[in-house]
C-alpha positions as CSV (number, residue, x, y, z in Angstrom):
1,M,-74.5,-10.8,-139.1
2,S,-78.3,-10.7,-138.8
3,H,-80.9,-11.3,-136.0
4,S,-84.5,-11.4,-137.7
5,D,-84.8,-7.9,-139.0
6,K,-82.0,-6.5,-136.9
7,I,-78.8,-6.1,-138.8
8,I,-75.6,-6.2,-137.0
9,I,-72.6,-4.4,-138.7
10,E,-69.0,-5.1,-137.1
11,P,-66.4,-2.9,-138.7
12,D,-62.9,-4.0,-138.1
13,Y,-61.4,-0.6,-139.0
14,D,-61.6,2.9,-137.5
15,I,-64.6,5.0,-138.8
16,V,-62.6,7.9,-140.2
17,S,-62.8,9.9,-143.4
18,L,-60.3,7.5,-145.3
19,N,-63.0,4.6,-145.1
20,S,-66.3,6.0,-143.5
21,N,-67.9,5.7,-147.0
22,D,-67.4,1.9,-147.0
23,L,-69.5,1.8,-143.8
24,K,-72.1,4.2,-145.3
25,E,-72.4,2.0,-148.5
26,Q,-72.7,-1.1,-146.6
27,I,-75.5,0.4,-144.3
28,L,-77.4,1.9,-147.4
29,K,-77.7,-1.5,-148.9
30,Y,-79.4,-2.8,-145.9
31,L,-81.8,0.4,-145.5
32,N,-82.6,0.2,-149.3
33,N,-83.4,-3.5,-148.9
34,G,-86.0,-2.6,-146.1
35,T,-83.9,-3.2,-142.9
36,Q,-85.4,-1.1,-140.0
37,Q,-82.9,-1.9,-137.2
38,I,-79.2,-1.3,-137.4
39,V,-76.7,-2.0,-134.8
40,I,-73.0,-1.0,-135.2
41,D,-70.7,-3.1,-133.0
42,L,-67.8,-1.0,-132.2
43,S,-65.7,-3.5,-130.4
44,Q,-63.1,-3.3,-133.0
45,V,-63.1,0.3,-133.7
46,N,-60.6,2.6,-131.9
47,L,-61.4,5.9,-133.4
48,V,-64.2,7.9,-135.0
49,D,-63.7,11.2,-136.7
50,S,-66.1,13.8,-137.7
51,T,-66.8,12.2,-141.1
52,G,-67.6,8.8,-139.3
53,L,-70.0,10.7,-137.0
54,S,-71.7,12.3,-140.0
55,V,-72.3,8.9,-141.3
56,M,-73.8,7.6,-138.1
57,I,-75.9,10.8,-137.9
58,A,-77.1,10.1,-141.5
59,V,-78.0,6.5,-140.6
60,H,-79.9,7.5,-137.5
61,N,-81.8,10.0,-139.4
62,S,-82.8,7.5,-142.0
63,L,-83.8,5.1,-139.2
64,K,-85.8,7.8,-137.4
65,R,-87.8,8.5,-140.2
66,M,-88.8,4.8,-140.1
67,G,-89.6,5.1,-136.3
68,N,-86.4,3.6,-135.2
69,S,-82.9,4.7,-134.1
70,L,-79.4,3.6,-134.7
71,E,-77.9,1.3,-131.8
72,L,-74.2,1.2,-130.9
73,V,-72.8,-1.7,-128.9
74,N,-69.5,-2.4,-127.3
75,V,-68.6,1.3,-127.4
76,S,-65.2,2.2,-126.1
77,E,-64.5,4.9,-123.3
78,D,-63.0,7.3,-125.7
79,I,-65.7,7.0,-128.3
80,L,-68.4,7.3,-125.6
81,K,-66.7,10.3,-124.5
82,L,-66.9,11.9,-128.1
83,L,-70.5,11.0,-128.3
84,K,-71.2,12.6,-124.9
85,I,-69.3,15.8,-126.0
86,T,-71.3,16.1,-129.2
87,R,-74.4,15.1,-127.4
88,L,-75.0,12.2,-129.8
89,D,-75.6,9.9,-126.8
90,K,-79.0,11.5,-126.3
91,H,-79.9,10.4,-129.8
92,F,-78.2,6.9,-130.4
93,V,-79.1,3.8,-128.4
94,I,-76.0,2.9,-126.8
95,T,-75.7,-0.7,-125.0
96,E,-73.0,-2.7,-123.8
97,S,-73.9,-5.8,-125.9
98,V,-76.3,-6.8,-128.6
99,H,-80.0,-7.4,-127.4
């Protein structure tokens, strides 16, 4: 889904080592095409593991070099707790819904 230059990605799977590369590939296509704002809607995601976090960090770092940051929306309580423990909540933009 797209809102002007903002791309919203809505994975319908857990972002774990088994499939986090799929998400990375999808995001890289957008970044390589010049997209500067990426939102990941986590409403259908129940679990993110360390590999999934590393994908999010890599995306965030790529966006940061362009003066932007990764936005996460519809984050479950468990995933938010993980982001707080890892202090990634201080780096990612976390909102309740897409703006």
